[in-house]
Steps between C-alpha positions, in 0.01 A plus 500: 500500500745301714848408390402131472208587273719734287760228455233245411342727238836587344608136492192373320493800273857409393399142437201610283698759313765233428243317290395807311837663422858391486804710387576231242328211336563219752523248220707708258828314414811705441809275485726798454405619847514165677623515866504878492581654839274729697454832323238779455364312191493160682455559874573140595699404195400240240498120478677254273261593214528874547162530655447779753496337847304783671228474237472128548476530875230767466294275266552210741372715782174559328450126453585443866251777600220303319587194716491709817170649411343168418638327814383791724151520359422133487664421835350795683149497369464126459659408833331782699153418359539133580647545846277779616189333359587170675533681837170682454298199379628251755382146532538242227536776242807633680655149514427446124655828396810438719547150350475658162755762585738234634505332166709795369757434770552131431684560169816718526479839329780429256348175394175676414694759304705235319187310401326807372808612306534153342129496397446859387852641456676746731371857479443761767127439503518118523779520759305758704185288477680188618693673784187691599287188526774324702485790748121492541512220766743658744331833453164352578620327812658819625188714428287235671719502810503876517125533449422242770715689751337837415152345525592377845588847629282651767416814304388292202279279716355814658423648158336175391295500828383857419360376166788579260454313172759272354595747219543779746718284724714411202545863377528657845705251699622196320653626175674808649678262744587219264590670170828658622641160607369327189674774292826406676461137395416605140819702490700195615334272246555755224876512588510117485314516164775716353762241592278210384436666160869568455569130582251384239652732242851388597434133436327593173181294548275642234677830499546699180874570483437813298321662800726679742394343831743544787526128560561419131765768495682336787497174311611658177784699657622232736788409263639854533510498886881531493554700185221752552337441839281817467277317265389272783537748784239748375211257442580341839497839667163572329350180638640547848406861516141442385435213744656702786303815423174305485561353839593835652226697335231265636636478853225588742490856627259519794297820495436670829174388661455197277428179687693233311415138582767332712596190291707365789195459728390146576 
């Protein structure tokens, strides 16, 4: 197991465990312990209601993990299927699928999320659905472009001339060369989704203030930015660290001997 894989597994395990266990009840109010400093009992201190800050960040991490998972699955599978299918089918079906994919690009991602939150309320699943659907279009166009370039390679044309079926071409040549780069784009989109979800929670559109989302914590603690800045620093660090790790973890690592498509070719 590589260092990158180990860090990725540990990171997501921490996010999942944060939803299953916290050292304190994240919603338990203890006014006698309000604004308590960092200690062994409260690793990051407490907020203005005496709630354990570390527990609230852990619970917020689990909700953010649900958004990341939904965005990744919807964007990757939906976009890859549309883009790859369009390149394989060709003709009028290719044009129709691409026009359909471009519909997802017309409306900005945040607008889609805002509309969904206003209609159905803000939750990790609805936010992940909205942000994932918004990412289907760009993912489809990327997959289409990569697939077309791979299909134009000499070795692919030679395999086709020798009688290789379309499923074999897909499994043997196309997907192994396109998936690494599409994973990179999914990581970038997931990082943006973390920031977008935090932004939605920050402005409070449909958000349940009793739920410890990182964005809603920033909004709630903004009035203590000078008196107790740690209340805003730690949720902000969690957002930045998560978005940065997602981009780093999904950066392409080219295996030896793998023929990646050159996306800069004309």
